Structure formats: C-alpha cells, structure tokens
C-alpha positions, -999 to +999 in steps of 0.1 A: +035+002+100+037+016+135+010+042+142+033+070+143+045+063+108+006+061+096+000+095+104+031+108+085+020+087+054-014+105+057-003+139+060+022+137+029-003+119+009-029+148+017-005+175+010+003+161-020-037+157-033-046+125-017-078+123+010-066+097+034-088+098+065-074+098+100-068+060+107-064+030+083-098+015+097-117+047+088-103+044+055-113+007+052-080-013+057-072-035+084-047-013+103-025-041+118-021-054+083-003-022+066+029-029+053+057-004+037+089-017+025+113+007+012+147-003-005+177+021-009+190+032-041+222+013-051+240+045-059+229+067-029+215+048+001+199+078+014+174+075-015+147+057-017+151+037-050+119+016-048+090+010-021+058-011-018+027-004+005+006-034+008-029-030+024-057-054+036-092-045+027-117-048+056-148-069+048-133-087+014-130-124+023-090-135+019-107-157-009-116-127-029-095-109-056-092-074-037-084-087-001-048-074-007-037-045-025-002-036-033+011-003-044+044+005-059+060+031-082+052+010-114+019-006-107-013-010-083-019-051-081-053-068-062-045-102-048-066-127-032-054-143+001-024-168+001-046-199-007-061-186-041-031-167-053-055-144-078-038-113-089-048-083-112-024-058-120-030-020-130+003-007-144+011+032-137+014+054-166+048+065-175+056+103-167 
C-alpha cells in the first residue's frame, strides 16, 4: 500500500472507533508488506463489493502462525509463511 494510502486508511479507521498509530511500523506491522485488494461489485463498478487487507507482523517468525494477518468483511485469518501453510480463521459475526 503506498504511504499516502496508509494515512487515509488510518484516518478512516480512527474516525470509526479504531486506534491505529501514525505508521505501520508503530502499529507493529511491516510497512512494505501491507497489501489491500478491493474488488468492484458486479452490479455497480463504483462500489467496492469485497476487499482484503493483508498485514505482516513485526517480530513473528515466518514459520509461526500469526506472521501474516488477513482481514476481510467475512473473517480474520492468521497464517504462517508460505513454507508451512498453517491457518487459523476467525469469522465475523453477522450484522
């Protein structure tokens, strides 16, 4: 995620009750490995139909569960690096 997008994300999250710090590193994430993917809604390409935010956690070895956190509207998933392929999913509560 480009640096200028990170500030936008932080501002939106904090305006909605979150408490993200000024930088990814201050928050405990590897700043160069934050990835955000948005998929347009098939019925309206101007609306985001689905999204996923992937974060890599500072200080967690790649082989450990929790090295990578993937957040989407439907779940939060902790994963290890590509060699171990471990995964633990937490599903969001329906509204």
